[in-house]
N, C-alpha and C positions, 0 to 999 in steps of 0.2 A: 717205764723207763728204768727200774733198779737194775735188771740185768745188765743193760747197756752201762750203768755206772759203774757197776763192778767189772765189767770189761775194761772200761776205761782206766781203772785203777791198776788191773792186772796189766795192760799195755805198757803203762808208766813204770811199773816196778820192773817188768822185763826190759825196758830200754835202760834203767839202772844197772840191772844186772849183766846187760852186755858191755857195759864200760861206756855207753855213749854219752852220758851225762856226769860221768864223775869228774872232769876236769871244772865244769860248770859248777857243781855243787861243794868242790872245795877251794870256791873262789876267794875265800878268806885268806888264803896264802898269797894272793895276788896284792902288790902293793897298790894304794889308791889311784895313781897315775901311770901304773904299769899295765902294759898290754897283756892280757890273758894269752896262754898258747893258742897258736893256730891249730883249729881242728883240721882232721883229715876229712877227706873227701866222703869217707864211708861214715864218719862221726856227724857231718852235716846232713848226709842223706838220713841217719838215724833221728836227728832232730826233725826233719821233714816228715819222716814216716809217724813219729809219735804226734807230730800236729794234726796231720791227715787222719790219724785214728782219732783223736780227740773231736775233730771236727765232724767225723762219721757218726760219733755218738751224740754232739751237741746240737747240729742244725735241725735234724728234724722236730727238736723241740718247737720249731716255728708253727708245724702244723699238727704236733702231738699235744701242745700245750693245753693245760685245762687249769683255769684259775679257782683259787680256793676263795678269792674274794673279787667280785666282778669290778670293783673300783680301784685294784691294784693290781695291775699287769705286769708281775714280774715272777720270777723262779729262783727260789733260794736254795743253794746248794749246802748251806752251813748245816754241819752235825750229820752230813752223810759220808760217813767212812773219813777219807782224808782230803775232802774236797770242800774247799769254802769259797764264798763269793756269791753273786747274783747277777743273773741278766734280766734287764728291763724290755718290755715290748709296748710298740705302738702300733696300734691295728688301724688301719684305714680304708675307707672305699674312694677309687679314682686316684690311686698312685699316692706318691708321697706327700701332694699338697692337697689331698682329697679330705673328705669329711672323717673325723674320729668313728670308729666301729668298734664292735666288740669282736671277740677272737672269733666267733662262729659267722660272722657275717664279713669281714674285712677281705679286701682282695690285695692289700699290701701290708707288709709288716717290717717295722725296723726292730731288730734284736741286737742289744747293746749292753756293754757294761759301761757303769757310769764313771764320769771323769775322776781320775786318780784312784780308780778301784779296777781290781782284776780277779778272775777265777784263779785260785790257788790250788795246786796239786802237790801233796806233801810225798816225796818220793825217798824211800830209804832212810838213813839217820841224818836229819839235819839238811836234807835237800828238797828244794821246790822249784816247780814251774809255775810260771806266772802267764796268765794268757788274757789280753783284752780283745773284744771283738766289737765291729759295728758292721752288722749284716742287713742289707735291704733285700727284700724278697718280694716276688709276685705271687699271689696265692690262686690257687682254682680249688674252691671249697667243695665242688662235686667230686674231684678226686683226691682231695686232701694232698694236694701237690704244692710245693714251693720251688720256685726257679730265683737262683741268687743273681741279683743286679750288678750292674757296673758301679763299683765303689765300695763293694763290700770287701772287708779287710780286717786286719788285727795285728797285734803284736805278741810276741813270745819270747820269754825270758828265762833262761836256765843257769843260774848263778851269774858269772860274769859276762855271758853269753847272751847278747839281743839277735833276733831276726824279726821280720815282718813277713806277713803272709797276705794274699789277695785270692778271691775267687772269680772265675769267668764260668758262666752258664752252668753252674752246678744244681742240679735238680735232686731234690730229697721228697719222699712221700711217706705220709705215716703208715706205720707198720713194717716199714722196709728197713733194714739194716745198714743199707749202704748207698750212697748217692749214684743214681743211676746215669749220670754223664756229667761232663764238665771238668775242669781243671783247677788246682791250687797252684799258684806262683809262691815260693818261699825263698827269700833272699836272707843270706846268712854270711857274715864275714866276707863281703864282695862276690859271693857265689850265689847264683841264681838255679833254682831247681823247681823243675815243672811235676806236680803229681796229677796223673790222668786216671780219673774214675771210669768204671765201665759198667756198674751195677752190681757187682759180685763183690767177694770178699778180697779181692787182689787189685791192687792198682800199680802202675808203673811211675817210678821216680826217675826224672832225667835231669842230669846235670849240664847246664849250658857249657858248650866246648868239649864235652865228652864224659861217658860214664851213666850206667843206667842199673837201677836195682828194681826189683819186685818187692812191693810191700804188701804183707798180710795185713788186712785192717782188723783182724779178731785179734791178733796178738801183738802188732807192730812190729814184728821182725821184718827185716828186710836181707834180701840174697842178691848177690850180683846177677843181672840178666844174663841168661845163655845166649 
């Protein structure tokens, strides 16, 4: 997973370089009860792109996970470049209410951040992006494939800006860099965007009410759809 982690850091750094997070990272200038400046459609699309790129790196952990302690099902990002935080795993057989299982025998997994905790990505000088996740997935051990289930969702915070996201039908496979299908819905500032994955390094970001962009999952860049 090291190459993927490095890619994720490059994605976030690039998004900062494009200016899509600058207002969020400069939120100290916003008074406590003052609303932050409204983001443009392009900037919100950039947030969705960064989250989609992050998801493409993190979600495969469900089927690529390898424990260092069989009694402690967690993955700690701390000390790995500019990423800190921990995700936890609950593996089961027979679904969410089934019997506890090992990572190599489970057909269900709940991957999540603990209450009050987040995965934190340091971006630029003094900037941070915080992500929380609660992802449920069915697992097919024979193919090392996981399909995200209804209710899989999380939160995204960049400075003074908060967003939520959820997944529908997203499929990830061990050893594959990109989700092979499904969507992510990203809601920020009253706007709803849908990211559609199709198995390669690009995805389409569509804004409800008009507007679409092409996202490169390798570097997080977005460009207006032709």
